C-alpha positions in Angstrom: -1.3 1.3 2.4 -1.1 1.4 -1.3 -0.9 -1.2 -4.0 1.0 -0.2 -7.1 -0.4 -0.9 -10.6 2.0 -3.9 -10.7 0.6 -5.3 -7.4 3.4 -4.3 -5.1 2.3 -3.5 -1.5 3.6 -0.2 0.0 3.1 1.7 3.2 3.2 5.5 3.8 6.3 6.8 5.4 4.1 8.5 8.0 2.8 5.2 9.2 6.3 3.7 9.5 7.4 6.7 11.6 4.3 7.0 13.9 3.9 3.3 14.7 7.4 1.8 14.8 6.6 -1.2 17.0 3.6 -2.2 14.9 5.6 -1.5 11.7 8.5 -3.7 12.9 6.4 -6.6 14.1 3.7 -6.8 11.5 3.6 -4.4 8.5 7.3 -4.6 7.6 6.7 -8.2 6.6 4.1 -7.1 4.0 6.0 -4.2 2.4 7.2 -5.1 -1.0 5.1 -8.2 -1.4 3.6 -8.6 -4.8 0.0 -9.5 -5.4 -0.7 -11.4 -8.6 -3.5 -9.2 -10.0 -4.2 -11.5 -12.9 -5.3 -14.6 -10.9 -7.5 -13.0 -8.3 -11.1 -11.8 -8.5 -11.2 -9.3 -11.4 -9.7 -6.0 -10.3 -10.5 -2.6 -11.8 -6.9 -1.7 -12.7 -7.8 1.9 -13.7 -9.2 2.5 -10.1 -6.2 0.8 -8.6 -3.9 3.1 -10.5 -5.8 6.2 -9.6 -5.9 5.2 -5.9 -2.1 4.5 -6.0 -1.4 7.9 -7.5 -3.4 9.5 -4.7 -1.6 7.4 -2.1 1.8 8.4 -3.5 0.7 12.1 -3.5 0.1 11.7 0.3 -3.7 12.2 0.1 -4.3 9.5 2.7 -3.0 10.3 6.2 -3.0 7.6 8.8 -4.4 10.0 11.3 -2.9 8.7 14.5 
């Protein structure tokens, strides 16, 4: 799972393909939701951006 710098929730394609029932029943509902990053506990947006870049580059494999 990744959260883009603008707060959009995304999931790796590999997760969608490996776990279709779980994806269809649970995770699909969360994909595309937007988290309001300005009203929650302070977030390190620099770290979030770095983590998101690594997520998009495929550095995090779901491993199942």
